[in-house]
C-alpha positions as CSV (number, residue, x, y, z in Angstrom):
1,M,80.3,38.3,279.2
2,T,79.3,34.8,280.3
3,G,75.7,33.7,280.4
4,R,73.9,30.4,281.1
5,A,74.6,27.3,279.2
6,D,71.8,26.2,276.8
7,R,69.3,24.4,279.0
8,A,67.6,22.6,276.1
9,T,70.9,21.1,275.1
10,M,71.6,19.9,278.7
11,L,68.1,18.4,279.0
12,T,68.2,16.6,275.7
13,T,71.7,15.3,276.4
14,S,70.5,13.9,279.7
15,I,67.6,12.1,278.1
16,L,69.7,10.7,275.4
17,V,72.3,9.3,277.8
18,L,69.6,7.7,279.9
19,L,67.8,6.2,276.9
20,G,71.1,5.1,275.5
21,L,72.1,3.2,278.6
22,I,68.7,1.4,278.8
23,A,68.9,0.5,275.1
24,L,72.5,-0.7,275.5
25,Y,71.6,-3.0,278.4
26,S,68.7,-4.5,276.5
27,A,70.7,-5.1,273.4
28,S,73.9,-6.3,275.0
29,A,72.6,-8.5,277.8
30,P,72.6,-11.8,275.8
31,F,76.1,-11.1,274.4
32,S,77.4,-10.2,277.9
33,L,75.9,-13.3,279.5
34,R,77.4,-15.6,276.8
35,H,80.9,-14.1,276.6
36,Y,81.4,-12.8,280.2
37,G,79.0,-14.7,282.3
38,N,77.2,-11.6,283.5
39,D,74.4,-9.8,281.6
40,L,75.5,-6.4,283.1
41,Y,79.1,-6.5,281.8
42,M,78.7,-4.3,278.7
43,L,76.4,-1.9,280.7
44,V,79.0,-1.5,283.5
45,R,81.6,-0.6,280.9
46,Q,79.3,1.9,279.2
47,L,78.4,3.4,282.6
48,A,82.0,3.9,283.4
49,A,82.7,5.5,280.1
50,A,79.6,7.7,280.4
51,A,80.6,8.8,283.9
52,V,84.0,9.9,282.6
53,G,82.3,11.5,279.7
54,L,80.0,13.5,282.0
55,V,83.0,14.7,284.0
56,G,84.5,15.8,280.7
57,L,81.3,17.5,279.7
58,F,81.3,19.5,283.0
59,V,85.0,20.4,282.6
60,F,84.6,21.5,278.9
61,A,81.4,23.4,279.7
62,R,83.4,25.5,282.2
63,L,86.7,25.7,280.3
64,D,86.9,28.6,277.9
65,Y,86.8,27.0,274.4
66,H,89.4,29.5,273.3
67,V,91.9,27.6,275.5
68,L,91.2,24.5,273.4
69,L,91.4,26.5,270.2
70,R,94.9,27.7,271.1
71,T,96.1,24.1,271.4
72,N,94.2,22.8,268.3
73,G,97.4,21.8,266.5
74,V,98.7,19.8,269.4
75,L,95.3,18.1,269.8
76,L,95.1,17.2,266.1
77,L,98.6,15.9,265.8
78,G,98.3,14.0,269.1
79,S,95.1,12.2,268.0
80,I,96.5,11.5,264.6
81,G,99.6,10.1,266.2
82,L,97.6,7.8,268.4
83,S,95.6,6.7,265.3
84,L,98.9,5.8,263.6
85,V,99.9,3.7,266.6
86,T,96.9,1.4,266.0
87,L,98.5,0.3,262.7
88,L,101.7,-0.9,264.4
89,P,102.3,-4.6,265.3
90,L,102.1,-3.9,269.1
91,P,100.4,-6.0,271.8
92,I,98.2,-3.1,272.7
93,C,96.9,-2.7,269.2
94,T,93.7,-4.7,268.5
95,G,91.4,-4.9,265.5
96,G,93.4,-2.3,263.6
97,C,91.4,0.6,265.2
98,W,91.8,0.3,269.0
99,L,94.4,0.6,271.7
100,S,93.8,-1.9,274.5
101,F,94.8,-1.0,278.0
102,G,93.4,-3.9,279.9
103,V,90.2,-2.6,281.5
104,F,89.4,-0.3,278.6
105,D,89.9,0.1,274.9
106,L,90.6,3.4,273.1
107,Q,89.6,4.3,269.6
108,P,91.8,7.3,268.7
109,T,89.9,8.2,265.5
110,E,86.9,9.1,267.8
111,F,89.1,11.8,269.4
112,V,90.2,13.0,265.9
113,K,86.6,14.2,265.3
114,L,86.7,16.8,268.1
115,A,90.4,17.7,267.4
116,L,89.5,18.2,263.7
117,I,86.6,20.5,264.5
118,L,88.7,22.7,266.8
119,Y,91.5,22.8,264.2
120,L,89.2,23.8,261.4
121,A,87.4,26.4,263.4
122,S,90.7,28.1,264.4
123,S,92.3,27.8,261.0
124,V,89.3,28.8,258.9
125,A,88.6,31.8,261.2
126,R,92.2,33.0,260.8
127,R,92.1,32.6,257.0
128,K,88.7,34.3,256.7
129,D,89.9,36.8,254.0
130,R,91.7,34.1,252.0
131,M,89.2,31.3,252.1
132,S,88.0,32.2,248.6
133,T,91.3,31.1,247.0
134,F,91.9,27.4,246.2
135,T,95.5,27.4,247.6
136,E,94.4,28.9,251.0
137,G,90.8,27.8,251.3
138,I,90.9,24.2,250.1
139,L,94.4,22.8,249.5
140,P,95.8,22.7,253.1
141,Y,92.7,20.9,254.3
142,V,92.8,18.4,251.4
143,L,96.3,17.4,252.5
144,I,95.0,16.8,256.1
145,L,92.1,14.7,254.8
146,G,94.6,12.8,252.7
147,V,96.5,11.8,255.8
148,L,93.3,10.9,257.7
149,G,92.1,9.0,254.7
150,A,95.3,6.9,254.6
151,I,94.9,6.1,258.3
152,T,91.2,5.2,258.2
153,L,91.4,3.1,255.1
154,S,94.3,1.2,256.6
155,Q,92.5,0.5,259.8
156,P,90.0,-0.1,257.9
157,D,87.3,2.4,258.7
158,L,85.8,4.1,255.6
159,G,82.8,5.3,257.6
160,M,84.9,7.5,259.8
161,L,86.5,9.1,256.7
162,V,83.0,10.0,255.6
163,I,82.5,11.9,258.8
164,F,85.8,13.7,258.6
165,A,85.1,14.7,255.0
166,G,81.6,15.9,255.9
167,I,82.8,18.0,258.8
168,T,85.5,19.5,256.7
169,A,83.3,20.3,253.7
170,L,80.6,22.0,255.9
171,M,83.1,24.1,257.9
172,L,85.0,25.2,254.8
173,F,81.7,26.2,253.2
174,L,80.6,28.2,256.3
175,G,84.1,29.7,256.4
176,G,83.8,31.2,253.0
177,A,85.3,28.6,250.6
178,K,83.9,28.9,247.1
179,R,81.2,26.5,246.1
180,R,82.9,25.6,242.8
181,H,86.1,24.7,244.6
182,L,84.1,22.4,247.0
183,A,82.2,20.9,244.0
184,F,85.5,20.3,242.2
185,L,86.9,18.6,245.3
186,G,83.8,16.4,245.7
187,A,83.9,15.4,242.0
188,G,87.5,14.5,242.3
189,A,86.8,12.4,245.4
190,I,84.3,10.1,243.6
191,P,86.8,8.0,241.6
192,L,89.1,7.8,244.7
193,V,86.2,6.4,246.8
194,Y,85.4,3.9,244.0
195,V,89.0,2.7,244.0
196,A,89.0,2.4,247.8
197,I,85.9,0.3,247.6
198,R,87.0,-1.8,244.7
199,I,90.5,-2.8,246.0
200,A,89.1,-4.0,249.3
201,P,87.0,-7.2,248.8
202,Y,85.0,-6.7,251.9
203,R,84.0,-3.2,251.0
204,F,83.0,-4.2,247.5
205,A,81.0,-7.1,248.9
206,R,79.2,-4.6,251.2
207,L,78.3,-2.5,248.2
208,L,77.0,-5.4,246.2
209,S,74.9,-6.6,249.1
210,F,73.5,-3.2,249.6
211,L,72.4,-3.2,246.0
212,D,70.9,-6.7,246.3
213,P,70.7,-7.9,249.9
214,Q,68.7,-11.0,249.0
215,A,71.5,-12.3,246.7
216,Y,73.9,-12.2,249.6
217,S,71.6,-13.2,252.4
218,T,74.0,-15.7,253.9
219,S,77.1,-13.5,253.7
220,S,77.6,-9.8,253.4
221,G,73.9,-9.0,253.2
222,Y,73.0,-11.0,256.3
223,Q,73.3,-8.1,258.8
224,V,71.2,-5.7,256.8
225,L,68.4,-8.3,256.2
226,Q,68.3,-9.2,259.9
227,S,68.2,-5.5,260.8
228,M,65.3,-4.8,258.5
229,M,63.5,-7.9,259.8
230,A,63.9,-6.6,263.3
231,M,62.5,-3.2,262.3
232,G,59.6,-4.8,260.6
233,A,58.8,-7.1,263.5
234,G,58.6,-4.2,265.9
235,G,55.7,-2.6,264.0
236,L,54.4,0.7,265.2
237,F,54.7,0.1,269.0
238,G,57.3,-2.7,269.3
239,R,57.4,-6.0,271.1
240,G,58.2,-4.4,274.4
241,L,61.4,-3.6,276.3
242,G,63.7,-6.6,276.5
243,A,61.6,-8.6,274.0
244,S,63.8,-8.4,271.0
245,R,64.6,-11.6,269.2
246,A,67.2,-10.2,266.9
247,K,69.6,-9.6,269.7
248,L,69.6,-13.3,270.5
249,F,72.6,-13.7,268.1
250,Y,70.5,-13.4,264.9
251,L,71.8,-9.8,264.5
252,P,75.6,-9.5,264.8
253,Q,76.8,-6.3,266.6
254,A,73.3,-5.8,268.0
255,H,74.7,-3.5,270.8
256,N,77.0,-1.6,268.5
257,D,76.4,-0.5,264.9
258,F,72.8,-2.0,264.7
259,I,71.5,-1.0,268.1
260,L,68.8,1.1,266.4
261,S,67.4,-2.2,265.0
262,V,66.9,-3.5,268.6
263,V,65.2,-0.2,269.5
264,G,62.9,-0.6,266.5
265,E,62.0,-4.1,267.4
266,E,61.4,-3.4,271.1
267,A,59.9,0.2,270.9
268,G,58.6,0.1,267.4
269,L,58.6,2.8,264.7
270,L,57.5,5.4,267.3
271,G,60.5,4.6,269.5
272,V,62.9,5.0,266.5
273,L,61.3,8.3,265.6
274,C,61.6,9.5,269.2
275,V,65.3,8.6,269.2
276,L,66.0,10.3,265.9
277,A,63.8,13.3,266.9
278,L,65.9,13.8,270.1
279,L,69.2,13.6,268.1
280,G,67.8,16.0,265.5
281,F,66.7,18.4,268.2
282,L,70.2,18.3,269.7
283,V,71.7,19.1,266.3
284,W,69.3,21.9,265.8
285,R,70.3,23.4,269.2
286,A,73.9,23.2,268.1
287,F,73.0,25.3,265.1
288,V,71.1,27.8,267.3
289,V,74.1,28.1,269.6
290,A,76.3,28.6,266.5
291,E,74.2,31.6,265.4
292,S,74.4,33.2,268.8
293,A,78.1,32.5,269.3
294,A,80.4,35.3,270.6
295,D,82.8,35.1,267.6
296,E,83.5,33.3,264.3
297,E,85.5,30.6,266.0
298,G,82.7,29.7,268.4
299,R,80.2,29.7,265.5
300,L,82.3,27.3,263.5
301,V,82.9,25.0,266.5
302,A,79.2,24.8,267.2
303,Y,78.3,24.1,263.6
304,G,81.1,21.5,263.4
305,I,79.8,19.7,266.4
306,G,76.2,19.8,265.1
307,C,77.3,18.5,261.7
308,C,79.3,15.6,263.3
309,L,76.5,14.4,265.5
310,G,73.9,14.8,262.8
311,L,75.9,13.2,260.0
312,Q,76.8,10.2,262.2
313,A,73.2,9.7,263.2
314,I,72.0,9.9,259.6
315,V,74.5,7.4,258.3
316,N,73.9,4.9,261.2
317,A,70.1,5.1,260.7
318,G,70.5,4.8,256.9
319,V,72.6,1.6,257.3
320,T,70.1,0.2,259.8
321,L,67.2,0.8,257.5
322,G,69.1,-0.6,254.5
323,I,69.2,2.7,252.5
324,L,73.0,3.1,252.9
325,P,75.8,0.6,252.7
326,V,77.2,-0.8,255.9
327,T,79.9,1.6,257.3
328,G,80.5,0.5,260.9
329,L,79.6,3.9,262.4
330,T,78.1,4.1,265.8
331,L,74.9,5.8,266.8
332,P,75.7,8.7,269.2
333,F,74.8,8.1,272.8
334,F,73.4,4.6,272.1
335,S,76.0,2.3,270.5
336,G,78.4,0.4,272.8
337,G,81.9,1.9,272.9
338,G,83.6,3.9,275.6
339,S,85.5,6.2,273.2
340,S,82.3,7.1,271.3
341,I,80.2,8.2,274.3
342,L,83.2,9.9,275.9
343,V,84.0,12.1,272.9
344,T,80.3,12.7,272.2
345,L,79.8,14.1,275.8
346,A,83.0,16.1,275.5
347,M,81.7,17.7,272.3
348,V,78.4,18.6,274.1
349,G,80.5,20.2,276.9
350,V,82.4,22.4,274.4
351,L,79.0,23.3,272.8
352,L,77.7,24.3,276.2
353,N,80.7,26.6,276.7
354,V,80.1,28.2,273.4
355,S,76.5,28.9,274.4
356,R,77.6,30.3,277.8
357,Q,79.8,32.8,276.1
358,G,77.4,33.7,273.4
359,G,74.6,36.2,273.4
360,R,71.0,35.8,272.3
361,R,69.6,37.3,269.1
């Protein structure tokens, strides 16, 4: 039986999209004016992506999520295949992470997030009675993470691998995998992460600058210091909308990874807390939807979406505040990037469909 989509989720998403567009325009206007001669350039691109994303949200909210689950393997393989293409020496491959098609750029690993959630939900639900064994409940997913790890580290994008690993760990735990197996997997990943950081000079530099930003204030620690200075300058109430100084090329990537710093400078601590509260509320609604889902697959899908949005917001905020090393992850709904906003809205659409098909407890 189909009911109404979760209204709190729809309202919160609408507010986040609106606030995200306002913040993006403010943070990107100087960059757009310098590089494209028009202060609206980045906003127009984000508006176009958000419009497509809202169409996707509407479609996925109406489309039975079981249809997506039946094609989970194709979706995962397709998104992984596109991610592999970014590593090829082709004219359309830019920056190691994107596929450029003229008017828009596509980051395939963003689409892997949703495909991975759907795959895990379907696979874990099918293996429910066998998830307590290591060979059935852990090993197949470790192999998939290994493939994703090889791709993301080659791009390079260690932050995205953190999101993939977090989603996988939570969904396996909820699906019945034993805690000691997950703990063993986590312990085994620590030396691999250290090796991945140590062999890449820029990753090791980020780690060192995180431990002592002042010692690297003119190199790898510059972004973090500028971010914290912007946050501090905003105080409790902020300088006012559009009054950020950090976005005037003092803070690199002000409209992408560090957009929360601009929000903090212009809207103050209260503005940052409001943004994080809205994101946290959306994650909580995802968990509420999960507990009222019609079946185990819907439950896992909703939990996976909530985990993805929450973990990405936590990591981005942690980097902005200087309590986590720089990862390059975007802030959902706010950071510039068409692929990010498109996939985020698509995930919300799937979440709304799970809520429509679920009951109320």
